[in-house]
N, C-alpha and C positions, 0 to 999 in steps of 0.2 A: 592168572588173567593175561590174555594176549592182546596187544594192540599193534596193528601194522600200519605204518605210514606209507602211502603210495609214493614211489619215486619215478613214475612214468614207465615202469617195466611190469611185465607179467610175473607170476610167481616163479621164483628162482629155486630150482631143485637143490643146488649146493647150499644156499642159505637155509633151506628147510632141513637138510641133513645136519648142519651145524646145530640148529635148534633142537633136533631130536637127540643129538649127542649130549647136549646140555641137560635135557629132560631126563635122559637115562641116568646121568650122574646124580641129579637131584633125587630121583626115585630111590637110588641105592642109598644115598645119605639119609633120607627120611626113614628108610627101613632099617638103618643101622642102630644098634643098641650101644655102640661104643662112641661114635662120633655124633655130637650134639644130641645126646639122649633127651627125649621128651620135647624136642623142638623140631618143628617142620619148616623146611625152607620153602619159600614161595618165589615167584618170578614175575617180572613184567618185561615183555619182549617188544623191542622196537626194531624197525628196519633202519640200519645205519646208512643205507643208500651207497654202499661200497666205500664209505669213508671210515677213517680210523676213529673209533670212539674211545673216550677215557675208560680206564679200568684194566682188565687183564685180557690181553690179546692172544689169540691162537695163531695168527697169520702175519702180523705186522713185524717185518724183519729189519726195517730201516735202522741203521746205527745211530741216526740222529735222536731216536727215541730213548737212547740210553743216557741222555743228558738229564740228570736229576734236578738241575736248576730250572730248566724249561718244563720238564715233565715229571714233577716230583711224585705224582700218584700213578704213573704208568708202569704196569708190569706185563710180562709175557711168558708164555710157555714154549717159545720157539727161539732158537739162537739168533743173535744179531748178525746182520749182513757183514759186519767187520770180519768175522771169521770166514764167512762164505766167500767174500771177495778175495781174501788172501789164499784160500784153498783153490779157487778158480785159477789164480795166477800160477800156483804150484802145479795144477793139472795141465795147463797149457805148456809150461816148461818141461813137464815130464815127457810129453810127446815130441819135444824138440821144435815146437812152433815158435819162432822168434819174430815173425812178421805177420801181424794180425790186424783185423779191423774190429771196431767196437760200436754197438748200437745200444742205447739206454733209454729208459723212461725219462721224460723231462719233468721229474718231480723229485721229492726228497729221496724216495726209494732208489731211483735210478742214478741220480746225480751223486749221492753219497756213496752208494755201492761202487759205482764206476771209478770214483776218485780214489777209493782205497785199492781197487784192482790195479789202476794205472800206477799208483805209488809202489805197490809190491812188484808189478811187472817190470818196472824200470830197474829195481834192485836185482831182479833175476836176469836182466839182459834181454828182455822182450820189448820189441818196438811196435808202436801202433801206426799203421798207415793212415787211419782216419778214426775219428770218434764223433759220432753224431747222436743227437737226441730227438725224440719224437713223442707225441701223445696221440691217443686214438681219435681225438677230436680235431687234430691238425687238418688244414685244407689239403685236398688231393695233390695240389702242386708241390707241397712240402714233402709228402710221402714219396712222390715220383722223384723228387730231387735226391732223396736218400737212396732210392733204388738205383738212380743213375750213378751215384758215388760208388755204390757196391759193384755195379757192372763194369765201371772203368778201373777199379782197383786191381792190383796184381796179387794181393793176399787172398788166400783161399780159406782162411779160418775167420769166422765171425763170432765174437764174444757178445752174447745178447743178454744184457741186464734189463730184461723187460718183464712186464706182467703178461698173462695169457692173452688179454684183449689186445694189447699192442702187437703181440706176435701174430694174431689173426689178421690184423690190418696190414702188417708188413708183408707176410707171405702171400696174402691175397693180391697185393700189388705186384709182387715179384712173379707170381704165376702168370700175370698178363704178358710178361716179357720172357717167360720160360727160363728164368734164372735158377739153374740147379747146379749141383756139383760142389756146393760149399760145405765145409765142415763147421757145424754149429756147436758152440759151447754155451750151455744155458744154466740159468739159476733154477732154484726149486720152485719158483712161481709158475713155470710152464713146462719144465723138462719132463715131469711125470704126469702132466694133465692129459687125461684121456680124450677130452674134447678137442684139444689142440692136435693130437695125433689123428683124430677122426676127420678133421676138416682139411688136413694136408693131403688133398687128393692128387696134387701134382708132385708129391714126393720131394718137396724142397727141403724138408727137415730130416730126410733119411740119414741115419748114422749119427744123429745128434747125441752128444754126451753132456753130462753135467752133474750137479749135486742134488741129492734129494734127502728128505727127512727119513731117518731110519724107520723100518717097518715096525708096526705095533699091532698087538692083538688084545682086545678087551673082551673077556668072556661075556656073551649075551648081548653085546652092543649091536651087532649086525641084525640080529633077529628083532630087537626092539625098534631099530630105526626103520625097518621094513614093515613093521606092524602098525599101520595107520588106522586100523579099524577103531581103536579106542577114541580117536578124534571124532569119529562119526557119532559114537554113542554119547559123547559129552555135548553134542550139538554145536561144536565149533564150526563156524562158517568156513574156516580155512580148509577143512576136509573137502568141501564141495569143489573149491577151486583146484586143489591138489588132485583129487580123483578125476575130475574132468580133463585136466591136462595130461595125467598119466595115461588114461585110456582113450583120449580123443573122443569124448562123448559129452552129452549134456543131461543133467537130471531133469531139466524142463524140456518139453517137446520142442524139437527143432528139425525142420524138414531137411536141413543140410547134413545133420550129424545124427548118429544113433543115440538112443537113450541109455543113460547109465542105470544099472540096477543096484550098484553098491556091493555086489557079490563077485565082481571080476577078480580073476586070479592074478595077483601081483607077480607071481613067479614067472609068468609068461611075458613080462615086460623087460625090455633090455634097453635102458637109457641111462642118463647121468644120475637118476635117482637111485637105481639099483646098483650102480657102479660103486664098489667099495675100495677103489684104488687110492682114495684119499683118507684111508683109515688112520695114517699117521697124524693128519690134521685133526680128524675127529678125536683122536687120543689127546691132542693138545687142548681141545675144548674140555674134554673129560677131566684132565689134570687141572685146568684153570678153575673149574667148579670145586674140585676137592681142595684146592689151595685156599679158596675163600672159606670153605667149611672149616678147615683146620684153623684158619686165622680167627674165625668167630668162636670156635671151640676154646682156643687159648685165651681169648679175651674174656669169655664167660667164666672160665676157671679162675683167671686172675681177679676179676671183679668179685667173685664169690669169696676168694681168699682175703681180699681187702676188706670186704664187709665183716668177715669174721674177726679180723684184726681190729677194725674200728670199734667193735663192740667193747673191747677192753681199753680203748683210747678215747672214750667219749669226753674226757675232761680236757683234751688238747684244745687250746684257744685258737681262734682264727687269726692268722697273721699274713696279710697280703698288703701290697702297696696300693693296688687298685682293685675295685670290685670288677666282677666279670661284666663284659659288655653284652647287653641283651640283644636279641634279634632286632633288626632295624637300625643298628648302629655299627660302627667299625672302630677298631683300635688305632689310635695315633700316639706314638711314643712321645713322652714329655721330654723336651729338650734338656740335655745335660743330665738326665737321670737314667738309671738302669732300665733294662728292657721290661722289668716287672712293673714299671710305673708308666701308665698310659692314661689317655683320656678317651672317653667314648663319644665319638662324633656321630650325630644323626646322619643317615644316608640322605643324599640330595634327592630332589624330586626326580622321578623317573628311574631311581635306583633302589635296590633292596638288598637285605641280607637276612637269611632265615636260619642262621645258626648263631650260637653264643660265641663271643670272642672272635668274630670275623675280622680279618685284617683288611678286607676289601668289600666294597658294595658293587654288586653286579647290576648292569643296566638291563632294564626290562626290554623285551622284544618290541618291535615297532608298533604292534597293535595292542600293547598293554601299557599300563601306567602303575606306578607304585601306590599302595593304599596309604591311609593316614599314618599307620604305624611303621611304614617302610619295611615291613617284614614279608611282604608278598606282592605279586603283581596282579592287578585286576584288569579285565578287558576294558578298553576305552569305549566310551559312549560314541555312537555314530550319529551324525547330525546332517539333516537335509530338510528342505522345506516340504513339510507333509500336509496332507489335507486335515489331519486331526488337530493341529495346533491352531491357535486363534488367528495368527497372521495368515496362514494358509486358508482358513475358512473365510476370512474377510476378502481376500483376493479372489477366491473362487466365487463368492457371492457377487462381488463387483463384476467379474467376468460374465456370469450368467445374467445379471441385471442388464449389462450392456447388450448382450445378445437378445434379450427379450425386448428391450427398447428399440433396437434396430429392426427386429421383426415387426414390432408394432408400427413403426414408421413406414415399413414396406407395405403393411396391410392398408394403412391410410392412403399411401400413394396409389396402391392398386385400386382401392375403392373409388378414389377420385382421379383416376388416370386420364379421364377425358376432360377434366377441367382445365382452364387456361393456365393456371399457375404450374401445374405438373407438366403440361405439354410445352410450356415456354421454357422450362428448365431442362430440356433434353431428357425425356423420360427413360430412354434406353440406358444412357450412361448413369442416370440416377439409380435405377434398379441394380445395375452392375456394381455401382459404388456401395449400395446397401448390402449386397451379397458379400462383397469383399470385406466390409466392416464387420459383418457377422463372423467371418473366418478370422479376422484379427482378434476379436474378443475371445473366440474359442481357442485360438492357438496359444493363448496365455496359460491355459490349463495344462499344456504339455510340459510346462516348466515346474509344475508342482508334483510331488511324489519322489520316490527313490529313483535316481538316475539309472537307466539301463542303456544298453548299446543302441537299441532302437529309439528310445525317447531322446537320447542325446543328439542323434542325427536328425530326428524329426523336429525338435523344438526350434532350432535355429533356421533350418531350411523352410519350415512352414511359416515362421514369422517373416522371413525375408521375402518369400514369394507373395504372401497375402498382402503385405504392406506395399510392395511394388504395384500389385494389381490395384490396390486402393488409390495410391498416388497417381497411377496412370489414368484412372477414371477422372480424378480431380483435374489433372493436367489437360485431359481431353475436354472437360467442361470449360476450362479457362480459355483454351484455344477456340472453342466454339463461340464464346462470348466475344472474343476479339474479331473472329471472322464475321460474326453476325453484324457487328457494328460496321465493319468494312463494307459489308454487302449493302448497307443502306446508303452508301455514297453513290452519287450519280455515275453510271457507266461501270460499276464494279460487279464482277462475277466471281469473287474469291470463294464463295461458298461451294462452288462446284469442285474446288480443290480440297475441301475438307468436309465432305458430306458424310453420311452415315457409314459408308464402307470404309472411308479413310479413318474415321473415328475408331471403328472396331479394330482395324489393322494397327493403328498406333498403340492401342491398349495391349493387343496381343504381342506386338513387337517389343514394347518396353518390358513386358512380363517375361518373355522368352529369354531376354538377355540375363535377367536375374536367375531364371531356371538353369541356364548354362553355367553361370557362376557357381550355383549350388552343386550342380553335377560335378564340376571340376573339383570343388572342395571335398565332396564325399569320395571322389575317386582317388585323389592324391593323399589327403590326410584328414579323414573325417573325425568329428568329435567322438569322444569315448568316455565312459564312466571312469572316475579316477578317485582314489583314496588319498586325501591330502593330510599327511601326518605333520606337516611343518607349521601350519598356521596356528594351531592350538596344541599345547602339550598333552592335555588331558582328554582330548576328544578327536575323533576322526571325522573330517568333513568329506562327505561323499558328494562329489560335484562332477559336472561335465567338463572335461578338458577340451579346449577348442580344437585340438589337433593341429590345424594350421591357423595361426593367428592372422595370417594374410587373408585367408578365405573369409574369416569372420568380419574383419574390417572392410574387406571388399564388398560384402553383402550390405553392411551398414553404410559404407561410402556411396554405394549406388543409390540406396534409398535417400540419403541426404542430398545427392546430386539432383535427383528428380524433384525432391521437395523444394530445393533452392530454385530450380528452374520454374516450378509452378508458382512459387512465391513472387519471383521477379515478374513473370507475365501477368499475374493477378494484380500486382502493385502498379504496373504500367497501365492496366485497364481500369483502375479504381475511379478515374475521373471521366469515364465515358458517360453518355447521357443517362439519366436516372433510371430509365426503364431497363437498363442493362447492369444494375447494381449487384448482380450475382457475383461479380468480381470482388466486391468489397467483403462479402462473406468468405469467399475463398482465400482472400488475402489474410483476413483475421484468423481463419482456421490454420493456414500454413504458418502464420506467425507463432501460434500456440504449438504447432507440431515441431517447428524448428527449435523453439525455446526448450521444450521438453527434452529433446534428444541431445541438445548441446549440454544441458545440465546433467544428462544421463551419464556422459562419459566420465567425468571426474567422480561422480557418486558411485558408479559401477566399479571403477578401479580401486577406490578407497574402502569399499564396503567389505567386511569380513564374512566368510562362510556363506550361509544361506541367505544373508541379507543382500548379497550381490544379485542373487536370483530374484529376490523380492523387488529390488530396484528396477531390474529389467522388466518384470511383470508390470510394475507401476507405470513405467514409461510407455509400455504397449497400451495399457488401459487409458492412461491420461491422454495420449495422442489420439486414440480411437474415439474417446468421448468428445474431444475437441472438434474433430471432423464431423461427428454426428450432430452435435449441438449447433455448431456455427453454420453448417450448410443446410441442415434440415429443420431445425427448430423454428426459424422465422416462417418457413413455408407451412409447417404444420399448424402454427399459430393462426395464420390467415384461413387455412382450410377448415379448422375446427371452430375457432372463435370469431372470425371475421369473414363469414362466407359471402357477405355482400360485396367484398372487395375481390373475390375470386371470379372476376369477369374479364372478358377481353377488353372491355372499355377501360376498366380500372388498370389493367396491366399496361395499356398503351398510354394512359394519362400520367401526368407528372405526379398528381396527388397520390394515385395508387402506388406508384413505384416508390415514392418517398416513404409511405407507410410500410411498404415491404422492407 
């Protein structure tokens, strides 16, 4: 079974060659009658993403890996860099080069290898003019600085303890400055790499010398590695990707590339896949597989011998200080007693052990949590406010009910639009207010469901803009009430300063300011879906991160500022003559609005997980219902149940306005 994990790169021919070398060795062992007879080896293949994995390595040469305290289970079929570093120093001394420069990988491979080289070089009387480190992901400025150091130096020999990828980056930068004529001394990582030689079009590495792994030949390996047709017959998807890359074609019709037939001749291809210059490395892979097979063979033989002996020793009593610790626990030595005496301590939450007599418990990955037995990790549950749960259904129903009620009020106002009570309350602003309330009810639906990139950006911006539009209409109605009263005073002409045109412009102007705030928020740091691992140990909260907290609170603050201004103006107008008591209803609605959003802030901050979203939806619905009921319910009451009071005479009289 093959499982490949994507690391952000396309199929790598070198990695595929190593895999083929391993499969060749497994096939030989499974066909052998002497090694592991009657047992077939299987495999599970992963992409290590160019990092060193535990086990038997064919290419990791760092001397640091020889430390059996840190890496007790690490083995390799390639010599340690300790020997290569000393040999490089001997090579430099052999040619009489006593004044050299050095460049190394900025990792364990380069730093440990160069440290050993410098130590040996000093013993041999070799001096270093400079020693610099680099990594392929370093910024261009750092690479240029290294090139500047090389160009200013007087030494003509460069000892490069680098991997092939770092060499590619360095000579690419040196080619920009036409730095040639240096004698390079290299390690096995790049000195015999054909890709490195092919890309050196400026001949910077001409004449390079170094150390390489001895040549090797394994009968039949080359032919097996180049025979990829069996992959096709087994239905492995890897064949498709490999074949398309080898022959630059596509099995599916593509107008830009030719179609693959599957019968192309691989002998006509000349690239890194058909290049067998790394046969010594392939041989290291081959030897590694055989090392595992021989170890398994010896274990099985030993176990078989022990079983035969135990048959004659079945009377032997069990004599142990402590029983074996089962999976899900770890061994802890008993204080003051020998190492055979220990306690079995259950693994902590979020940790597991899946072997007997484990000395440590391993922590589960971030998206997993330990099961009840602590012997395995299970995927955490994801939580968000969904339409399927009861709370989501209730909030959805409340939102749709509010939308329907608003539409019903709009229909009533439209049906009786020519009646005095509708005309007296600024019909245009009333209809615009009803439209904005409909949007307020509907925008709460964007908060329900699994957060996505678009829903996170939409929910807060839609909420902010629709509520500002709503408050702007209420503010416009409040100003109209004040202006209307001023207009009744002798010699006053204030209504010409706040007529229908000015009312529309004020609503548009206030709303555009909020639109601008939202645009800046989305442009600078927009909300985005975020997996919260910290709030709960056993579940993942999928929520919308604010992106910019300043943007979120700016949106809320602007809504609050308009609401406060509206409340103050309506409060000042509450004692106007009775026929202008619209201000009393606006005051009461703004009082409810402000109370809801003031209590929202501590409730939102303290609510965990999906409940913070529910609190925000509740605040939106509560404030929307408050505006709808306080401003429009009294008018609908008169229109539907008290039509005799819906007259101009009643509107102008004290009795009519009191009842309103």
